[in-house]
mmCIF file as gemmi writes it, N, C-alpha and C atoms, coordinates in Angstrom:
data_model
loop_
_atom_site.group_PDB
_atom_site.id
_atom_site.type_symbol
_atom_site.label_atom_id
_atom_site.label_alt_id
_atom_site.label_comp_id
_atom_site.label_asym_id
_atom_site.label_entity_id
_atom_site.label_seq_id
_atom_site.pdbx_PDB_ins_code
_atom_site.Cartn_x
_atom_site.Cartn_y
_atom_site.Cartn_z
_atom_site.occupancy
_atom_site.B_iso_or_equiv
_atom_site.pdbx_formal_charge
_atom_site.auth_seq_id
_atom_site.auth_asym_id
_atom_site.pdbx_PDB_model_num
ATOM 1 N N . UNK Axp A 1 ? -7.562 -0.543 -20.688 1 0 ? 1 A 1
ATOM 2 C CA . UNK Axp A 1 ? -8.84 -0.132 -20.193 1 0 ? 1 A 1
ATOM 3 C C . UNK Axp A 1 ? -8.691 0.965 -18.832 1 0 ? 1 A 1
ATOM 4 N N . UNK Axp A 2 ? -9.15 2.073 -18.947 1 0 ? 2 A 1
ATOM 5 C CA . UNK Axp A 2 ? -8.978 2.717 -18.006 1 0 ? 2 A 1
ATOM 6 C C . UNK Axp A 2 ? -9.846 2.201 -16.514 1 0 ? 2 A 1
ATOM 7 N N . UNK Axp A 3 ? -9.319 2.854 -15.556 1 0 ? 3 A 1
ATOM 8 C CA . UNK Axp A 3 ? -9.712 2.386 -13.981 1 0 ? 3 A 1
ATOM 9 C C . UNK Axp A 3 ? -10.818 3.377 -14.106 1 0 ? 3 A 1
ATOM 10 N N . UNK Axp A 4 ? -12.296 2.863 -13.402 1 0 ? 4 A 1
ATOM 11 C CA . UNK Axp A 4 ? -13.368 3.772 -13.214 1 0 ? 4 A 1
ATOM 12 C C . UNK Axp A 4 ? -13.556 3.757 -11.983 1 0 ? 4 A 1
ATOM 13 N N . UNK Axp A 5 ? -13.784 5.022 -11.294 1 0 ? 5 A 1
ATOM 14 C CA . UNK Axp A 5 ? -13.738 4.909 -9.569 1 0 ? 5 A 1
ATOM 15 C C . UNK Axp A 5 ? -15.454 4.727 -9.315 1 0 ? 5 A 1
ATOM 16 N N . UNK Axp A 6 ? -16.175 4.734 -10.051 1 0 ? 6 A 1
ATOM 17 C CA . UNK Axp A 6 ? -17.62 4.267 -9.807 1 0 ? 6 A 1
ATOM 18 C C . UNK Axp A 6 ? -17.63 2.881 -10.035 1 0 ? 6 A 1
ATOM 19 N N . UNK Axp A 7 ? -16.929 2.078 -10.198 1 0 ? 7 A 1
ATOM 20 C CA . UNK Axp A 7 ? -16.855 0.846 -10.438 1 0 ? 7 A 1
ATOM 21 C C . UNK Axp A 7 ? -16.191 0.047 -8.954 1 0 ? 7 A 1
ATOM 22 N N . UNK Axp A 8 ? -15.617 0.947 -8.452 1 0 ? 8 A 1
ATOM 23 C CA . UNK Axp A 8 ? -14.908 0.83 -7.022 1 0 ? 8 A 1
ATOM 24 C C . UNK Axp A 8 ? -13.648 0.381 -6.874 1 0 ? 8 A 1
ATOM 25 N N . UNK Axp A 9 ? -12.797 0.705 -8.264 1 0 ? 9 A 1
ATOM 26 C CA . UNK Axp A 9 ? -11.397 0.278 -8.54 1 0 ? 9 A 1
ATOM 27 C C . UNK Axp A 9 ? -10.858 1.676 -8.05 1 0 ? 9 A 1
ATOM 28 N N . UNK Axp A 10 ? -10.911 2.233 -6.628 1 0 ? 10 A 1
ATOM 29 C CA . UNK Axp A 10 ? -9.908 3.373 -6.183 1 0 ? 10 A 1
ATOM 30 C C . UNK Axp A 10 ? -8.555 3.101 -6.271 1 0 ? 10 A 1
ATOM 31 N N . UNK Axp A 11 ? -7.929 2.143 -5.897 1 0 ? 11 A 1
ATOM 32 C CA . UNK Axp A 11 ? -6.747 1.615 -6.085 1 0 ? 11 A 1
ATOM 33 C C . UNK Axp A 11 ? -6.016 2.125 -7.403 1 0 ? 11 A 1
ATOM 34 N N . UNK Axp A 12 ? -6.776 1.487 -8.365 1 0 ? 12 A 1
ATOM 35 C CA . UNK Axp A 12 ? -6.346 1.434 -9.866 1 0 ? 12 A 1
ATOM 36 C C . UNK Axp A 12 ? -6.44 3.011 -10.182 1 0 ? 12 A 1
ATOM 37 N N . UNK Axp A 13 ? -7.532 3.888 -9.628 1 0 ? 13 A 1
ATOM 38 C CA . UNK Axp A 13 ? -7.397 5.153 -10.204 1 0 ? 13 A 1
ATOM 39 C C . UNK Axp A 13 ? -6.162 5.912 -9.399 1 0 ? 13 A 1
ATOM 40 N N . UNK Axp A 14 ? -6.501 5.697 -8.297 1 0 ? 14 A 1
ATOM 41 C CA . UNK Axp A 14 ? -5.135 6.721 -7.535 1 0 ? 14 A 1
ATOM 42 C C . UNK Axp A 14 ? -3.662 6.256 -7.811 1 0 ? 14 A 1
ATOM 43 N N . UNK Axp A 15 ? -3.283 5.221 -8.229 1 0 ? 15 A 1
ATOM 44 C CA . UNK Axp A 15 ? -2.009 4.495 -8.603 1 0 ? 15 A 1
ATOM 45 C C . UNK Axp A 15 ? -1.261 5.146 -9.078 1 0 ? 15 A 1
ATOM 46 N N . UNK Axp A 16 ? -0.192 5.708 -8.534 1 0 ? 16 A 1
ATOM 47 C CA . UNK Axp A 16 ? 1.022 6.224 -9.267 1 0 ? 16 A 1
ATOM 48 C C . UNK Axp A 16 ? 2.464 5.602 -8.601 1 0 ? 16 A 1
ATOM 49 N N . UNK Axp A 17 ? 3.299 5.654 -9.427 1 0 ? 17 A 1
ATOM 50 C CA . UNK Axp A 17 ? 4.541 5.096 -8.833 1 0 ? 17 A 1
ATOM 51 C C . UNK Axp A 17 ? 4.968 6.073 -7.621 1 0 ? 17 A 1
ATOM 52 N N . UNK Axp A 18 ? 4.932 6.865 -7.925 1 0 ? 18 A 1
ATOM 53 C CA . UNK Axp A 18 ? 5.366 7.966 -6.409 1 0 ? 18 A 1
ATOM 54 C C . UNK Axp A 18 ? 4.713 7.606 -5.213 1 0 ? 18 A 1
ATOM 55 N N . UNK Axp A 19 ? 2.858 7.254 -5.287 1 0 ? 19 A 1
ATOM 56 C CA . UNK Axp A 19 ? 2.179 7.093 -4.095 1 0 ? 19 A 1
ATOM 57 C C . UNK Axp A 19 ? 2.545 5.842 -3.77 1 0 ? 19 A 1
ATOM 58 N N . UNK Axp A 20 ? 2.708 4.797 -4.761 1 0 ? 20 A 1
ATOM 59 C CA . UNK Axp A 20 ? 3.092 3.451 -4.439 1 0 ? 20 A 1
ATOM 60 C C . UNK Axp A 20 ? 4.478 3.26 -3.595 1 0 ? 20 A 1
ATOM 61 N N . UNK Axp A 21 ? 5.372 3.981 -4.076 1 0 ? 21 A 1
ATOM 62 C CA . UNK Axp A 21 ? 6.853 4.214 -3.41 1 0 ? 21 A 1
ATOM 63 C C . UNK Axp A 21 ? 6.529 4.896 -1.869 1 0 ? 21 A 1
ATOM 64 N N . UNK Axp A 22 ? 5.764 5.861 -1.714 1 0 ? 22 A 1
ATOM 65 C CA . UNK Axp A 22 ? 5.69 6.227 -0.527 1 0 ? 22 A 1
ATOM 66 C C . UNK Axp A 22 ? 5.05 5.469 0.423 1 0 ? 22 A 1
ATOM 67 N N . UNK Axp A 23 ? 4.186 4.317 0.016 1 0 ? 23 A 1
ATOM 68 C CA . UNK Axp A 23 ? 3.452 3.55 0.831 1 0 ? 23 A 1
ATOM 69 C C . UNK Axp A 23 ? 4.517 2.265 1.362 1 0 ? 23 A 1
ATOM 70 N N . UNK Axp A 24 ? 5.254 2.026 0.269 1 0 ? 24 A 1
ATOM 71 C CA . UNK Axp A 24 ? 6.439 1.019 0.84 1 0 ? 24 A 1
ATOM 72 C C . UNK Axp A 24 ? 7.578 1.727 1.572 1 0 ? 24 A 1
ATOM 73 N N . UNK Axp A 25 ? 7.564 3.162 1.895 1 0 ? 25 A 1
ATOM 74 C CA . UNK Axp A 25 ? 8.733 3.935 2.302 1 0 ? 25 A 1
ATOM 75 C C . UNK Axp A 25 ? 8 3.894 3.676 1 0 ? 25 A 1
ATOM 76 N N . UNK Axp A 26 ? 6.619 4.032 3.982 1 0 ? 26 A 1
ATOM 77 C CA . UNK Axp A 26 ? 6.068 4.086 5.062 1 0 ? 26 A 1
ATOM 78 C C . UNK Axp A 26 ? 6.415 2.631 5.874 1 0 ? 26 A 1
ATOM 79 N N . UNK Axp A 27 ? 6.032 1.549 5.263 1 0 ? 27 A 1
ATOM 80 C CA . UNK Axp A 27 ? 6.27 0.305 5.254 1 0 ? 27 A 1
ATOM 81 C C . UNK Axp A 27 ? 7.54 -0.08 6.053 1 0 ? 27 A 1
ATOM 82 N N . UNK Axp A 28 ? 8.666 0.724 5.298 1 0 ? 28 A 1
ATOM 83 C CA . UNK Axp A 28 ? 9.919 0.336 5.903 1 0 ? 28 A 1
ATOM 84 C C . UNK Axp A 28 ? 10.022 0.854 6.998 1 0 ? 28 A 1
ATOM 85 N N . UNK Axp A 29 ? 9.885 2.237 7.165 1 0 ? 29 A 1
ATOM 86 C CA . UNK Axp A 29 ? 9.745 2.777 8.507 1 0 ? 29 A 1
ATOM 87 C C . UNK Axp A 29 ? 9.261 1.871 9.654 1 0 ? 29 A 1
ATOM 88 N N . UNK Axp A 30 ? 8 1.716 9.32 1 0 ? 30 A 1
ATOM 89 C CA . UNK Axp A 30 ? 7.187 0.788 10.377 1 0 ? 30 A 1
ATOM 90 C C . UNK Axp A 30 ? 8.092 -0.695 10.834 1 0 ? 30 A 1
ATOM 91 N N . UNK Axp A 31 ? 8.516 -0.896 9.874 1 0 ? 31 A 1
ATOM 92 C CA . UNK Axp A 31 ? 9.761 -2.202 10.059 1 0 ? 31 A 1
ATOM 93 C C . UNK Axp A 31 ? 10.541 -1.995 10.809 1 0 ? 31 A 1
ATOM 94 N N . UNK Axp A 32 ? 11.593 -0.978 10.61 1 0 ? 32 A 1
ATOM 95 C CA . UNK Axp A 32 ? 12.545 -0.232 11.593 1 0 ? 32 A 1
ATOM 96 C C . UNK Axp A 32 ? 11.926 -0.179 13.267 1 0 ? 32 A 1
ATOM 97 N N . UNK Axp A 33 ? 10.706 0.373 13.301 1 0 ? 33 A 1
ATOM 98 C CA . UNK Axp A 33 ? 10.371 0.168 14.43 1 0 ? 33 A 1
ATOM 99 C C . UNK Axp A 33 ? 10.171 -0.815 15.455 1 0 ? 33 A 1
ATOM 100 N N . UNK Axp A 34 ? 10.178 -1.949 14.662 1 0 ? 34 A 1
ATOM 101 C CA . UNK Axp A 34 ? 10.112 -3.271 15.155 1 0 ? 34 A 1
ATOM 102 C C . UNK Axp A 34 ? 11.08 -4.137 15.208 1 0 ? 34 A 1
ATOM 103 N N . UNK Axp A 35 ? 12.055 -3.811 14.475 1 0 ? 35 A 1
ATOM 104 C CA . UNK Axp A 35 ? 13.542 -4.587 14.888 1 0 ? 35 A 1
ATOM 105 C C . UNK Axp A 35 ? 13.64 -5.394 15.985 1 0 ? 35 A 1
ATOM 106 N N . UNK Axp A 36 ? 13.674 -4.361 17.23 1 0 ? 36 A 1
ATOM 107 C CA . UNK Axp A 36 ? 13.929 -5.001 18.38 1 0 ? 36 A 1
ATOM 108 C C . UNK Axp A 36 ? 13.011 -6.117 18.994 1 0 ? 36 A 1
ATOM 109 N N . UNK Axp A 37 ? 11.874 -5.508 19.088 1 0 ? 37 A 1
ATOM 110 C CA . UNK Axp A 37 ? 10.486 -6.027 19.427 1 0 ? 37 A 1
ATOM 111 C C . UNK Axp A 37 ? 10.051 -7.473 18.689 1 0 ? 37 A 1
ATOM 112 N N . UNK Axp A 38 ? 10.014 -7.145 17.564 1 0 ? 38 A 1
ATOM 113 C CA . UNK Axp A 38 ? 9.276 -8.331 16.617 1 0 ? 38 A 1
ATOM 114 C C . UNK Axp A 38 ? 10.154 -8.627 15.486 1 0 ? 38 A 1
ATOM 115 N N . UNK Axp A 39 ? 11.537 -8.982 15.447 1 0 ? 39 A 1
ATOM 116 C CA . UNK Axp A 39 ? 12.525 -8.991 14.343 1 0 ? 39 A 1
ATOM 117 C C . UNK Axp A 39 ? 12.298 -9.606 13.245 1 0 ? 39 A 1
ATOM 118 N N . UNK Axp A 40 ? 11.398 -10.924 13.382 1 0 ? 40 A 1
ATOM 119 C CA . UNK Axp A 40 ? 10.863 -11.633 12.021 1 0 ? 40 A 1
ATOM 120 C C . UNK Axp A 40 ? 10.008 -11.072 11.389 1 0 ? 40 A 1
ATOM 121 N N . UNK Axp A 41 ? 8.994 -10.443 12.07 1 0 ? 41 A 1
ATOM 122 C CA . UNK Axp A 41 ? 8.101 -9.861 11.3 1 0 ? 41 A 1
ATOM 123 C C . UNK Axp A 41 ? 8.363 -8.343 10.639 1 0 ? 41 A 1
ATOM 124 N N . UNK Axp A 42 ? 9.457 -7.911 11.24 1 0 ? 42 A 1
ATOM 125 C CA . UNK Axp A 42 ? 10.012 -6.491 11.001 1 0 ? 42 A 1
ATOM 126 C C . UNK Axp A 42 ? 10.702 -6.696 9.623 1 0 ? 42 A 1
ATOM 127 N N . UNK Axp A 43 ? 11.67 -7.881 9.571 1 0 ? 43 A 1
ATOM 128 C CA . UNK Axp A 43 ? 12.376 -8.139 8.486 1 0 ? 43 A 1
ATOM 129 C C . UNK Axp A 43 ? 11.585 -8.662 7.403 1 0 ? 43 A 1
ATOM 130 N N . UNK Axp A 44 ? 10.547 -9.433 7.613 1 0 ? 44 A 1
ATOM 131 C CA . UNK Axp A 44 ? 9.399 -9.712 6.254 1 0 ? 44 A 1
ATOM 132 C C . UNK Axp A 44 ? 8.599 -8.59 5.69 1 0 ? 44 A 1
ATOM 133 N N . UNK Axp A 45 ? 8.284 -7.615 6.595 1 0 ? 45 A 1
ATOM 134 C CA . UNK Axp A 45 ? 7.802 -6.309 6.367 1 0 ? 45 A 1
ATOM 135 C C . UNK Axp A 45 ? 9.008 -5.513 5.391 1 0 ? 45 A 1
ATOM 136 N N . UNK Axp A 46 ? 9.87 -5.434 5.811 1 0 ? 46 A 1
ATOM 137 C CA . UNK Axp A 46 ? 11.226 -4.693 5.258 1 0 ? 46 A 1
ATOM 138 C C . UNK Axp A 46 ? 11.48 -5.653 3.817 1 0 ? 46 A 1
ATOM 139 N N . UNK Axp A 47 ? 11.204 -6.731 3.936 1 0 ? 47 A 1
ATOM 140 C CA . UNK Axp A 47 ? 11.45 -7.459 2.468 1 0 ? 47 A 1
ATOM 141 C C . UNK Axp A 47 ? 10.676 -6.85 1.718 1 0 ? 47 A 1
ATOM 142 N N . UNK Axp A 48 ? 9.536 -7.236 2.246 1 0 ? 48 A 1
ATOM 143 C CA . UNK Axp A 48 ? 8.213 -6.627 1.088 1 0 ? 48 A 1
ATOM 144 C C . UNK Axp A 48 ? 7.952 -5.144 0.793 1 0 ? 48 A 1
ATOM 145 N N . UNK Axp A 49 ? 8.779 -4.184 1.632 1 0 ? 49 A 1
ATOM 146 C CA . UNK Axp A 49 ? 8.712 -2.657 1.282 1 0 ? 49 A 1
ATOM 147 C C . UNK Axp A 49 ? 10.26 -2.593 0.238 1 0 ? 49 A 1
ATOM 148 N N . UNK Axp A 50 ? 11.042 -3.248 0.27 1 0 ? 50 A 1
ATOM 149 C CA . UNK Axp A 50 ? 12.4 -3.319 -0.448 1 0 ? 50 A 1
ATOM 150 C C . UNK Axp A 50 ? 12.255 -3.7 -1.942 1 0 ? 50 A 1
ATOM 151 N N . UNK Axp A 51 ? 11.262 -4.843 -1.823 1 0 ? 51 A 1
ATOM 152 C CA . UNK Axp A 51 ? 11.003 -5.514 -3.109 1 0 ? 51 A 1
ATOM 153 C C . UNK Axp A 51 ? 10.541 -4.749 -4.102 1 0 ? 51 A 1
ATOM 154 N N . UNK Axp A 52 ? 10.966 -4.96 -5.711 1 0 ? 52 A 1
ATOM 155 C CA . UNK Axp A 52 ? 10.625 -4.525 -6.738 1 0 ? 52 A 1
ATOM 156 C C . UNK Axp A 52 ? 9.298 -4.032 -6.817 1 0 ? 52 A 1
ATOM 157 N N . UNK Axp A 53 ? 9.186 -2.845 -7.589 1 0 ? 53 A 1
ATOM 158 C CA . UNK Axp A 53 ? 7.749 -2.272 -7.687 1 0 ? 53 A 1
ATOM 159 C C . UNK Axp A 53 ? 6.875 -2.992 -8.823 1 0 ? 53 A 1
ATOM 160 N N . UNK Axp A 54 ? 6.14 -3.68 -8.301 1 0 ? 54 A 1
ATOM 161 C CA . UNK Axp A 54 ? 5.234 -4.432 -9.426 1 0 ? 54 A 1
ATOM 162 C C . UNK Axp A 54 ? 4.541 -3.7 -10.383 1 0 ? 54 A 1
ATOM 163 N N . UNK Axp A 55 ? 3.764 -4.023 -11.539 1 0 ? 55 A 1
ATOM 164 C CA . UNK Axp A 55 ? 2.987 -3.287 -12.176 1 0 ? 55 A 1
ATOM 165 C C . UNK Axp A 55 ? 1.793 -3.013 -11.241 1 0 ? 55 A 1
ATOM 166 N N . UNK Axp A 56 ? 1.122 -1.717 -11.593 1 0 ? 56 A 1
ATOM 167 C CA . UNK Axp A 56 ? 0.235 -1.192 -10.558 1 0 ? 56 A 1
ATOM 168 C C . UNK Axp A 56 ? -0.855 -2.142 -10.786 1 0 ? 56 A 1
ATOM 169 N N . UNK Axp A 57 ? -1.335 -2.98 -11.692 1 0 ? 57 A 1
ATOM 170 C CA . UNK Axp A 57 ? -2.372 -3.873 -11.651 1 0 ? 57 A 1
ATOM 171 C C . UNK Axp A 57 ? -2.103 -4.894 -10.817 1 0 ? 57 A 1
ATOM 172 N N . UNK Axp A 58 ? -0.716 -5.528 -10.214 1 0 ? 58 A 1
ATOM 173 C CA . UNK Axp A 58 ? -0.375 -6.409 -9.719 1 0 ? 58 A 1
ATOM 174 C C . UNK Axp A 58 ? -0.182 -5.762 -8.255 1 0 ? 58 A 1
ATOM 175 N N . UNK Axp A 59 ? 0.187 -4.866 -7.876 1 0 ? 59 A 1
ATOM 176 C CA . UNK Axp A 59 ? 0.172 -4.375 -6.58 1 0 ? 59 A 1
ATOM 177 C C . UNK Axp A 59 ? -0.545 -4.421 -5.758 1 0 ? 59 A 1
ATOM 178 N N . UNK Axp A 60 ? -0.42 -5.592 -4.627 1 0 ? 60 A 1
ATOM 179 C CA . UNK Axp A 60 ? -1.223 -6.113 -3.878 1 0 ? 60 A 1
ATOM 180 C C . UNK Axp A 60 ? -1.013 -5.157 -2.476 1 0 ? 60 A 1
ATOM 181 N N . UNK Axp A 61 ? 0.31 -4.623 -2.229 1 0 ? 61 A 1
ATOM 182 C CA . UNK Axp A 61 ? 0.394 -3.771 -1.209 1 0 ? 61 A 1
ATOM 183 C C . UNK Axp A 61 ? -0.168 -2.668 -1.384 1 0 ? 61 A 1
ATOM 184 N N . UNK Axp A 62 ? -0.264 -2.049 -2.326 1 0 ? 62 A 1
ATOM 185 C CA . UNK Axp A 62 ? -0.795 -0.891 -2.784 1 0 ? 62 A 1
ATOM 186 C C . UNK Axp A 62 ? -2.391 -0.713 -2.797 1 0 ? 62 A 1
ATOM 187 N N . UNK Axp A 63 ? -3.033 -2.077 -3.02 1 0 ? 63 A 1
ATOM 188 C CA . UNK Axp A 63 ? -4.445 -2.403 -3.094 1 0 ? 63 A 1
ATOM 189 C C . UNK Axp A 63 ? -4.814 -2.315 -1.722 1 0 ? 63 A 1
ATOM 190 N N . UNK Axp A 64 ? -3.991 -3.175 -0.538 1 0 ? 64 A 1
ATOM 191 C CA . UNK Axp A 64 ? -4.429 -3.22 0.563 1 0 ? 64 A 1
ATOM 192 C C . UNK Axp A 64 ? -4.123 -1.97 1.518 1 0 ? 64 A 1
ATOM 193 N N . UNK Axp A 65 ? -3.262 -0.943 0.995 1 0 ? 65 A 1
ATOM 194 C CA . UNK Axp A 65 ? -3.44 0.178 1.605 1 0 ? 65 A 1
ATOM 195 C C . UNK Axp A 65 ? -4.491 1.02 1.232 1 0 ? 65 A 1
ATOM 196 N N . UNK Axp A 66 ? -4.66 1.104 0.002 1 0 ? 66 A 1
ATOM 197 C CA . UNK Axp A 66 ? -5.715 2.09 -0.564 1 0 ? 66 A 1
ATOM 198 C C . UNK Axp A 66 ? -7.197 1.686 0.229 1 0 ? 66 A 1
ATOM 199 N N . UNK Axp A 67 ? -7.437 0.254 0.333 1 0 ? 67 A 1
ATOM 200 C CA . UNK Axp A 67 ? -8.689 -0.284 1.006 1 0 ? 67 A 1
ATOM 201 C C . UNK Axp A 67 ? -8.523 -0.02 2.325 1 0 ? 67 A 1
ATOM 202 N N . UNK Axp A 68 ? -7.448 0.036 3.122 1 0 ? 68 A 1
ATOM 203 C CA . UNK Axp A 68 ? -7.388 0.47 4.479 1 0 ? 68 A 1
ATOM 204 C C . UNK Axp A 68 ? -7.81 1.687 4.777 1 0 ? 68 A 1
ATOM 205 N N . UNK Axp A 69 ? -7.155 2.633 3.915 1 0 ? 69 A 1
ATOM 206 C CA . UNK Axp A 69 ? -7.461 3.967 4.027 1 0 ? 69 A 1
ATOM 207 C C . UNK Axp A 69 ? -8.785 4.547 3.656 1 0 ? 69 A 1
ATOM 208 N N . UNK Axp A 70 ? -9.33 4.104 2.576 1 0 ? 70 A 1
ATOM 209 C CA . UNK Axp A 70 ? -10.723 4.365 2.33 1 0 ? 70 A 1
ATOM 210 C C . UNK Axp A 70 ? -11.656 3.732 3.097 1 0 ? 70 A 1
ATOM 211 N N . UNK Axp A 71 ? -11.461 2.647 3.766 1 0 ? 71 A 1
ATOM 212 C CA . UNK Axp A 71 ? -12.59 1.903 4.725 1 0 ? 71 A 1
ATOM 213 C C . UNK Axp A 71 ? -12.548 2.637 6.145 1 0 ? 71 A 1
ATOM 214 N N . UNK Axp A 72 ? -11.641 3.754 6.141 1 0 ? 72 A 1
ATOM 215 C CA . UNK Axp A 72 ? -11.776 4.637 7.61 1 0 ? 72 A 1
ATOM 216 C C . UNK Axp A 72 ? -12.497 5.761 7.026 1 0 ? 72 A 1
ATOM 217 N N . UNK Axp A 73 ? -12.908 6.049 5.767 1 0 ? 73 A 1
ATOM 218 C CA . UNK Axp A 73 ? -13.548 7.201 5.59 1 0 ? 73 A 1
ATOM 219 C C . UNK Axp A 73 ? -15.301 6.913 5.792 1 0 ? 73 A 1
ATOM 220 N N . UNK Axp A 74 ? -15.803 7.856 6.207 1 0 ? 74 A 1
ATOM 221 C CA . UNK Axp A 74 ? -17.433 7.841 6.345 1 0 ? 74 A 1
ATOM 222 C C . UNK Axp A 74 ? -17.782 7.681 4.813 1 0 ? 74 A 1
ATOM 223 N N . UNK Axp A 75 ? -18.961 7.157 5.132 1 0 ? 75 A 1
ATOM 224 C CA . UNK Axp A 75 ? -19.509 6.726 3.507 1 0 ? 75 A 1
ATOM 225 C C . UNK Axp A 75 ? -19.819 8.154 2.822 1 0 ? 75 A 1
ATOM 226 N N . UNK Axp A 76 ? -19.819 9.204 3.45 1 0 ? 76 A 1
ATOM 227 C CA . UNK Axp A 76 ? -20.101 10.426 2.771 1 0 ? 76 A 1
ATOM 228 C C . UNK Axp A 76 ? -18.992 11.036 2.252 1 0 ? 76 A 1
ATOM 229 N N . UNK Axp A 77 ? -17.902 10.431 2.551 1 0 ? 77 A 1
ATOM 230 C CA . UNK Axp A 77 ? -16.638 10.753 1.862 1 0 ? 77 A 1
ATOM 231 C C . UNK Axp A 77 ? -16.153 9.734 0.832 1 0 ? 77 A 1
ATOM 232 N N . UNK Axp A 78 ? -16.66 8.913 0.738 1 0 ? 78 A 1
ATOM 233 C CA . UNK Axp A 78 ? -16.454 7.647 -0.065 1 0 ? 78 A 1
ATOM 234 C C . UNK Axp A 78 ? -16.993 7.697 -1.258 1 0 ? 78 A 1
């Protein structure tokens, strides 16, 4: 079944492996910034970022990133 943007499944519509890997790369960079100040959190974030890429439908990291980004847009752009 194809994702339907009119039903609110923006994450599924936008999901590509390249985009999902880019989010993980950004998270890995963010984890590196916290190595000295928040090492435990940094390590956990890096582990999530480096983990295997799940199927798009099961990719909670991608869904949360998409939700966070789309919630910053005004209603007229969403």
